[in-house]
C-alpha positions in Angstrom: -2.2 15.6 -109.6 0.9 13.6 -109.3 3.9 14.1 -112.1 6.5 12.2 -112.5 9.9 12.2 -114.5 10.9 9.2 -115.7 14.8 7.8 -116.8 15.7 9.2 -120.0 15.8 6.8 -123.0 17.6 6.4 -126.4 15.0 5.2 -128.9 11.8 7.6 -129.5 10.1 4.5 -131.5 10.4 2.4 -128.4 8.5 4.5 -126.2 5.9 5.3 -128.5 5.6 1.7 -129.5 5.0 1.2 -125.2 2.6 3.9 -125.0 0.0 2.5 -127.8 0.8 -1.0 -126.5 -1.8 -2.8 -123.9 0.8 -2.2 -121.3 2.3 -4.4 -119.0 -1.1 -4.8 -116.9 -3.1 -4.5 -120.2 -4.6 -1.1 -118.9 -3.8 0.8 -121.7 -7.2 1.6 -123.5 -7.7 3.8 -126.5 -4.7 5.5 -126.8 -4.3 8.6 -128.8 -2.6 11.8 -128.8 -4.0 14.8 -126.9 -1.3 17.4 -127.8 1.8 18.3 -129.0 4.2 20.7 -130.9 1.6 20.6 -133.4 -2.4 19.8 -133.5 -2.8 16.2 -132.3 -4.6 15.5 -135.4 -1.5 15.8 -137.4 0.4 13.5 -135.2 -1.5 10.7 -134.7 0.1 7.5 -135.9 -1.9 6.0 -138.7 -3.3 2.4 -138.7 -1.7 -0.2 -140.7 -3.5 -2.8 -143.0 -2.7 -5.2 -140.3 -4.6 -2.9 -137.5 -1.4 -2.1 -135.8 -0.1 1.6 -135.9 2.7 2.9 -137.9 5.1 5.0 -135.9 7.9 5.5 -138.6 6.6 9.3 -139.4 5.9 10.7 -135.9 9.3 8.9 -134.8 10.9 10.8 -137.7 9.4 13.8 -137.1 10.3 13.9 -133.4 14.0 13.0 -134.3 14.5 15.4 -136.9 16.2 18.4 -134.7 18.1 15.5 -133.0 19.8 14.5 -136.3 20.5 18.4 -136.9 22.8 18.4 -133.5 24.7 15.6 -135.0 27.5 14.9 -132.3 26.3 17.9 -130.1 23.1 15.6 -128.9 22.6 14.1 -125.7 23.2 10.5 -125.3 19.9 9.6 -123.9 17.6 12.2 -125.8 14.3 11.1 -125.0 12.5 13.0 -122.1 9.5 10.9 -120.5 6.8 12.8 -117.8 3.6 11.1 -116.5 1.0 13.0 -115.3 -1.9 11.4 -113.0 -5.0 12.6 -111.7 -5.4 12.0 -108.0 -7.8 9.2 -106.9 -11.3 10.6 -106.4 -10.9 13.6 -109.1 -13.2 13.8 -112.0 -12.2 11.8 -115.5 -10.4 14.9 -117.2 -10.9 14.8 -121.0 -9.0 15.5 -123.8 -9.5 19.2 -123.6 -8.1 19.4 -120.1 -5.2 17.0 -120.8 -4.0 19.0 -123.5 -4.0 22.5 -121.6 -2.1 20.4 -119.0 0.5 19.1 -120.9 0.9 22.5 -122.9 1.2 24.1 -119.5 4.0 21.5 -118.4 6.1 22.2 -121.7 5.7 26.0 -121.1 7.0 26.0 -117.5 9.9 23.6 -118.1 11.0 25.8 -120.9 11.0 22.9 -123.3 8.3 24.3 -125.5 6.9 28.0 -124.8 3.8 29.7 -125.7 4.1 31.1 -128.9 7.4 29.4 -129.6 6.4 26.0 -130.2 8.1 26.2 -133.7 11.6 26.8 -131.6 11.3 24.6 -128.7 11.7 20.7 -128.6 9.3 18.5 -130.5 6.8 16.6 -128.0 3.7 14.6 -127.7 1.2 14.1 -124.9 -0.5 10.3 -125.1 -3.6 9.5 -123.2 -4.8 6.1 -122.9 -7.1 5.6 -120.1 -6.8 5.6 -116.2 -6.9 9.3 -116.0 -3.5 10.1 -116.8 -1.0 11.3 -119.5 2.5 10.4 -121.2 4.5 13.3 -122.4 7.3 12.2 -124.8 10.2 14.7 -125.8 13.1 14.8 -127.8 15.8 17.1 -125.9 16.5 18.8 -129.5 15.2 22.4 -130.1 13.9 23.1 -133.5 16.2 26.4 -133.6 19.1 24.2 -133.5 20.1 24.2 -129.7 20.3 21.8 -127.7 17.5 21.6 -125.0 18.5 22.5 -121.8 16.7 21.2 -118.3 16.6 23.7 -115.2 14.9 21.9 -112.3 12.4 20.3 -114.7 10.8 18.1 -111.6 10.3 21.5 -109.4 9.0 23.0 -112.2 6.3 20.4 -113.1 5.3 20.4 -109.4 4.7 24.3 -109.7 2.6 24.1 -112.7 0.8 20.9 -111.4 -0.2 23.0 -108.2 -1.5 26.3 -109.9 -3.6 23.7 -112.4 -5.0 21.9 -109.5 -6.5 25.1 -108.3 -7.6 26.4 -112.1 -9.6 22.6 -112.4 -10.8 22.3 -108.8 -8.9 19.1 -108.0 -7.6 17.6 -105.2 -4.6 19.3 -103.7 -1.9 17.0 -103.6 1.0 17.4 -100.9 4.3 17.3 -102.6 7.9 18.2 -101.6 9.2 21.5 -102.8 12.0 23.8 -102.3 10.1 25.9 -100.0 9.8 23.4 -97.2 11.7 23.7 -93.9 14.7 21.3 -93.9 15.8 19.7 -90.4 19.1 20.3 -89.0 21.2 17.4 -90.4 23.2 15.3 -87.7 26.5 16.9 -88.8 24.8 20.4 -88.0 23.6 19.3 -84.6 27.1 17.9 -83.6 28.9 21.3 -84.8 26.8 23.0 -83.1 27.5 21.3 -80.0 31.1 21.3 -80.5 30.8 25.5 -81.0 29.0 25.9 -77.6 26.0 27.1 -79.6 22.2 26.8 -78.5 21.1 26.0 -81.8 22.4 25.5 -85.4 22.7 28.1 -87.4 20.0 27.0 -89.7 17.4 27.5 -87.2 18.6 30.8 -85.9 18.1 31.9 -89.4 14.8 30.5 -89.7 13.5 32.3 -86.5 15.1 35.5 -87.3 13.6 35.6 -91.0 10.0 34.5 -89.5 10.3 37.2 -87.0 11.1 40.0 -89.6 8.5 39.2 -91.9 5.9 38.9 -89.3 6.6 42.4 -88.3 6.8 44.0 -91.7 4.3 45.5 -94.3 6.2 45.8 -97.1 9.2 44.5 -98.9 11.2 47.5 -97.6 10.3 46.8 -93.9 11.2 43.4 -94.5 14.8 43.9 -95.5 15.3 46.9 -93.0 13.9 44.0 -89.9 16.7 41.7 -91.1 19.5 44.2 -91.3 18.7 45.3 -87.9 18.9 41.5 -86.7 22.4 41.6 -88.2 21.4 39.0 -90.8 23.5 39.4 -94.5 21.0 39.8 -97.4 21.7 38.8 -101.0 18.9 39.6 -103.5 18.2 37.2 -106.4 16.8 39.1 -109.7 14.9 37.6 -112.5 17.0 36.5 -115.3 14.1 37.9 -117.7 13.3 40.9 -115.8 16.5 41.9 -114.1 14.9 44.6 -112.2 12.4 42.5 -110.6 13.8 40.5 -107.3 12.6 37.1 -107.2 14.0 35.2 -103.9 16.9 36.3 -101.3 19.4 34.5 -99.1 20.4 35.3 -95.4 23.3 34.2 -93.8 24.8 34.9 -90.3 27.6 36.8 -90.3 30.6 35.3 -89.4 29.6 31.7 -89.5 31.0 29.1 -92.0 30.7 25.5 -93.1 33.7 23.8 -93.8 33.2 24.8 -97.3 33.8 28.4 -96.3 30.6 29.4 -97.6 28.2 31.5 -95.2 25.2 29.5 -93.7 22.6 30.2 -96.0 18.3 29.9 -95.6 17.0 30.2 -99.1 13.3 31.8 -99.8 11.4 31.4 -103.1 9.8 34.5 -103.0 11.3 37.7 -101.4 9.1 40.1 -99.5 6.3 39.7 -97.2 
């Protein structure tokens, strides 16, 4: 699956109108709400006498938490995300899209499971072509401004897991675990310092060697220490005793910013 976070907007009504319109290429067919902070049947915009949709009630419901924030509300409060199945994937039904949308909202922290009455208000609209649009207003129902923490990466993580759950094609995607190549500036600095390789490469090689010979997290950390690497553990914000990642640096090596050269890893241990 492919997920994209689009530019934030100012008007809820305008986005809803677009999602229920034929689309720029007239590819939107049978648009309808498949998920939201309430049951989809409660959120579906009704038809007017002329056969067109009436978005006034849904717009008002979505904007209510935003109005309560008053001058604390963001200038562009409308969050818009699209999720599309990869070419060749089976056509996903409304039930699957409901699950996918809810998982994304949970992983981003915008509307966590069991806390739908506290998080943001949102809807997911399916209108053909095996994809959905998620529209949300960045104001929580508990009176706080919604916070987004790396929403793009959290969406990609959720899609990776959902691909496995539904047996879909695994789409290659960039994430924060991929190895970064040394920049030109790093390479030039390495030459001036007379080093055999950039510190980033040295760290990657040393960490890989430590991981290969370790059978537990304790052995892994001990191996890093034996190689003279500085290690800084990162603990979970929800479970302070749980280690969720780490950073390593070469002792005595510094960038212009005076910070140690770091190589981040998402998961601790081996």
